[in-house]
C-alpha positions in Angstrom: 95.8 86.3 157.5 98.6 84.3 156.0 101.8 86.1 155.5 103.1 86.5 151.9 105.7 84.1 150.4 109.2 85.2 151.2 110.1 86.3 147.7 106.6 87.2 146.3 107.3 91.0 146.0 110.5 90.2 144.2 109.0 87.7 141.9 106.2 90.3 141.1 108.8 93.1 140.5 111.1 91.1 138.3 110.0 90.3 134.9 110.1 86.9 133.4 113.1 85.7 131.5 111.0 86.2 128.3 110.0 89.7 129.2 113.5 90.5 130.1 114.6 89.3 126.6 112.0 91.5 124.9 113.1 94.5 126.8 116.7 94.2 125.5 117.6 96.5 122.6 117.7 94.8 119.2 120.9 95.0 117.2 121.1 94.0 113.5 124.6 93.0 112.1 124.9 93.2 108.3 127.6 90.6 107.5 128.8 92.2 104.3 130.1 89.7 101.9 132.0 91.7 99.3 130.3 92.0 95.8 127.1 90.4 97.0 124.7 93.3 97.0 126.0 94.9 100.2 126.2 98.5 98.9 122.5 98.5 98.0 121.6 97.0 101.3 123.6 99.5 103.2 121.7 102.3 101.7 118.4 100.6 102.9 119.8 100.1 106.5 120.7 103.8 106.6 117.2 104.7 105.5 115.5 102.3 107.9 117.7 102.8 111.0 118.7 106.4 110.5 121.1 107.6 113.2 121.2 104.1 114.6 123.0 102.8 111.7 126.8 102.6 111.5 128.6 101.8 108.3 132.0 100.6 109.2 134.2 100.5 106.1 137.1 98.1 106.6 140.5 98.9 105.2 141.8 95.5 106.2 139.0 93.2 105.0 141.1 90.0 105.7 141.1 90.7 109.4 137.7 89.5 110.7 136.3 90.2 114.2 136.0 87.4 116.6 132.7 86.7 118.5 134.3 88.5 121.6 135.1 91.5 119.5 131.6 91.8 118.3 130.2 91.3 121.8 132.4 94.2 123.0 131.4 96.5 120.2 127.6 95.8 121.0 128.2 96.4 124.7 130.3 99.6 124.3 128.0 101.3 121.7 124.5 101.2 123.0 123.3 103.8 120.4 124.1 101.3 117.5 121.0 99.6 116.2 122.6 98.3 112.9 126.2 97.7 112.0 127.4 96.8 108.6 131.0 95.7 108.1 133.2 93.4 105.9 134.9 92.3 109.2 131.8 90.5 110.5 131.3 86.7 110.1 128.4 84.5 111.1 130.3 83.6 114.5 128.3 86.2 116.4 127.2 86.6 120.2 123.6 85.8 119.6 123.2 85.2 123.3 124.3 88.6 124.3 123.7 90.0 127.8 122.7 93.5 126.7 121.1 93.0 123.3 119.1 90.7 121.1 121.5 90.2 118.2 120.2 89.5 114.6 122.3 88.8 111.6 121.7 89.3 107.9 123.9 88.4 105.0 123.7 87.8 101.2 125.6 85.4 99.2 126.0 85.1 95.3 126.5 82.6 92.6 130.2 82.1 92.9 131.1 82.5 89.2 129.0 85.7 88.9 130.5 87.1 92.1 134.1 86.5 90.8 133.2 88.2 87.6 131.8 91.1 89.3 134.8 91.5 91.6 137.0 91.6 88.5 135.0 94.4 86.9 134.6 96.3 90.2 138.5 96.3 90.9 139.2 97.0 87.2 137.3 100.5 87.6 138.1 101.2 91.2 140.8 103.9 90.7 141.2 104.6 94.5 143.0 101.3 95.0 145.7 99.8 92.8 144.6 96.3 91.7 146.0 93.7 89.2 142.6 93.7 87.5 143.4 97.1 86.2 146.2 95.7 84.0 145.2 92.1 83.3 142.7 90.5 81.2 140.0 88.3 82.9 141.8 85.1 82.1 145.1 86.5 83.5 143.2 87.7 86.6 141.6 84.3 87.2 144.9 82.6 86.7 146.5 84.9 89.3 143.8 84.6 92.0 142.5 81.0 91.5 145.3 79.0 89.9 148.3 80.7 91.6 146.3 81.6 94.8 147.8 85.2 94.9 145.0 86.3 97.1 143.6 85.8 100.6 141.4 82.7 100.9 138.3 84.6 102.2 138.3 86.8 99.0 136.9 84.2 96.7 135.3 81.8 99.3 132.0 82.9 100.7 132.0 79.8 103.2 135.4 80.8 104.4 134.2 84.3 104.9 131.1 83.4 106.8 132.7 80.8 109.1 135.3 83.2 110.2 138.3 81.6 108.3 137.9 78.0 109.6 137.9 76.2 106.3 136.5 76.2 102.7 133.7 73.7 103.5 132.9 74.0 107.2 129.1 74.9 107.3 128.7 74.4 111.1 129.1 78.1 112.1 126.5 79.0 109.4 124.2 76.2 110.4 124.5 77.2 114.1 123.7 80.8 113.4 120.5 79.9 111.3 119.4 77.5 114.1 119.1 80.5 116.5 116.1 81.9 114.4 117.9 85.3 114.3 120.2 84.9 111.4 119.1 85.4 107.8 121.0 84.0 104.7 119.6 85.1 101.4 120.8 84.8 97.7 121.3 88.2 96.2 119.7 86.9 92.9 116.4 86.9 94.8 116.8 90.2 96.5 113.2 91.4 96.1 111.8 88.2 97.6 114.2 88.6 100.6 112.9 92.2 101.1 109.3 91.3 101.3 110.2 88.7 103.9 112.0 91.1 106.1 109.2 93.7 105.6 106.6 91.1 106.6 108.3 89.6 109.5 109.8 92.8 110.9 107.4 95.7 109.8 108.5 98.1 112.6 112.2 97.6 111.7 112.0 97.4 107.9 109.1 99.6 107.0 110.3 100.2 103.4 113.1 98.2 101.7 112.3 99.5 98.0 115.6 100.4 96.4 117.6 101.6 93.6 120.7 99.5 92.9 124.0 100.8 94.0 127.6 100.2 93.1 126.9 98.3 90.0 130.1 97.1 88.4 130.7 98.5 84.8 131.4 95.6 82.4 133.6 96.6 79.5 134.4 93.1 78.2 132.7 89.8 77.4 133.5 86.7 79.5 133.9 83.7 77.4 132.3 80.3 78.2 135.8 78.9 78.6 136.7 81.5 81.1 133.5 80.8 83.1 134.2 77.1 83.2 137.7 77.8 84.5 136.3 79.9 87.3 133.5 77.3 88.1 136.1 74.6 88.3 137.9 76.4 91.2 134.9 77.7 93.0 132.6 74.6 93.0 133.3 74.2 96.7 131.4 77.4 97.4 128.1 76.3 96.0 126.8 74.6 99.2 126.3 78.0 100.9 124.6 79.5 97.8 122.3 76.6 97.6 121.5 76.7 101.4 120.7 80.4 101.0 118.2 79.6 98.2 116.5 76.9 100.4 116.4 79.2 103.4 114.7 82.0 101.5 112.0 79.5 100.4 111.5 78.4 104.0 111.4 82.0 105.2 108.8 82.9 102.5 106.6 80.1 103.6 106.9 81.4 107.2 106.2 85.0 106.3 103.2 84.3 103.9 100.3 82.0 104.5 99.6 81.6 100.8 101.3 81.9 97.4 98.6 84.6 96.5 99.6 86.8 99.4 103.3 86.4 98.6 102.7 87.2 94.9 100.7 90.2 95.8 103.4 91.6 98.2 106.0 91.0 95.6 104.1 92.8 92.9 103.4 95.8 95.1 107.1 95.9 96.1 108.3 96.0 92.5 105.9 98.8 91.9 107.5 100.8 94.9 110.9 100.1 93.5 109.9 101.3 90.0 108.5 104.5 91.5 111.7 105.1 93.5 113.9 104.5 90.4 111.8 107.0 88.4 112.6 109.5 91.1 116.3 109.2 90.2 115.9 108.4 86.5 112.8 110.0 85.1 111.5 108.2 82.0 111.7 109.8 78.6 109.3 109.8 75.6 109.9 107.1 73.0 112.6 108.2 70.5 114.0 110.9 72.7 117.7 110.5 73.9 118.2 109.4 77.5 120.1 112.2 79.3 123.4 111.4 81.1 123.0 110.4 84.8 123.2 113.5 86.9 122.1 115.9 84.1 120.0 118.8 85.4 116.9 119.0 83.1 116.5 122.3 81.2 113.1 123.7 80.4 112.1 126.2 77.5 111.5 129.8 78.7 107.9 130.7 79.2 106.2 132.1 76.1 105.2 135.7 76.0 101.5 135.8 76.3 99.7 137.3 73.2 97.6 140.4 74.1 94.0 139.7 73.5 92.3 141.3 70.5 88.8 142.7 70.2 86.3 141.1 67.8 83.0 142.2 66.3 80.4 140.1 68.0 78.5 139.9 64.6 81.7 138.7 62.8 83.7 136.7 65.3 86.3 135.5 62.7 87.2 139.1 61.7 89.6 141.1 63.7 88.5 144.6 64.7 90.9 147.5 64.3 91.1 149.2 67.6 91.3 153.0 67.7 93.8 154.7 69.9 92.5 155.9 73.2 93.8 158.3 75.8 95.3 155.3 77.6 97.1 153.9 74.5 98.3 157.1 73.1 102.1 157.8 73.5 102.5 160.3 76.3 104.3 163.6 75.3 105.6 166.2 77.5 103.4 169.3 77.6 104.7 172.7 76.7 105.9 174.8 79.6 103.5 177.6 80.5 104.5 180.9 78.9 
């Protein structure tokens, strides 16, 4: 009998590199670009990951983590399945020793994002911001013309490439090339959700949502003001357009036909509508909509009318009932003599 190969038992006991990769825990990193739908997404991550979700609110948003910083976070916190933070960029440790790292981010039309930021800070009383005392045009002049703000605040490319430049797309392209990074436009949020549900059904079992942290708009933005903002943020459009193309490609990968995609999207919108009505029940036409958070009141139950007897020969006529021993008022009896 021939002796076994020297390392046969070791080869049988050791899984292949592919199997080893599958055994690694999966960690999703939500690269939270400010004012690009991140608050809504954080609610969904919390629901889908439960105790494995960590929402890291950065007080210093202009200090982003390096790739080594993120690698250490993943290594030192094995319970984390999903991390959301403004400090993350797309420069991430996708080839991590202890985990399979995935990344998800949303970008937004640059002009609409800038407008949303203005109204958000205008009504965000916890932080003192110039938006609270300036008109939109004055705010745009301060941030875009005079550059009185950190570069990553208004540049999504600068944010995602970790502060390298305003037009360097290499970090973004390299992340997408791994197959484990997802870049979507927030304007097509529903389509991105059905993609994630289809591609990762055990991770994202239900992404139906109610929008969160919607900025209150108390002023109209003129066409001239929009043109001013657009003139300074044109350089940011390449990442927004790339996100749009990436979503189209991901939809094609997730669904084998347009009919399947349209059916999934329709069902998803119905789930969102049901979830919305759980928070904001519909009212009858013509009735006022109660303020958000109002506890509904209901009329007191009506006192039931005691049934009356009727003559079976004359069902429409009420029969006068005679007092009986049960209905007569009880009176105390005279004491015995």
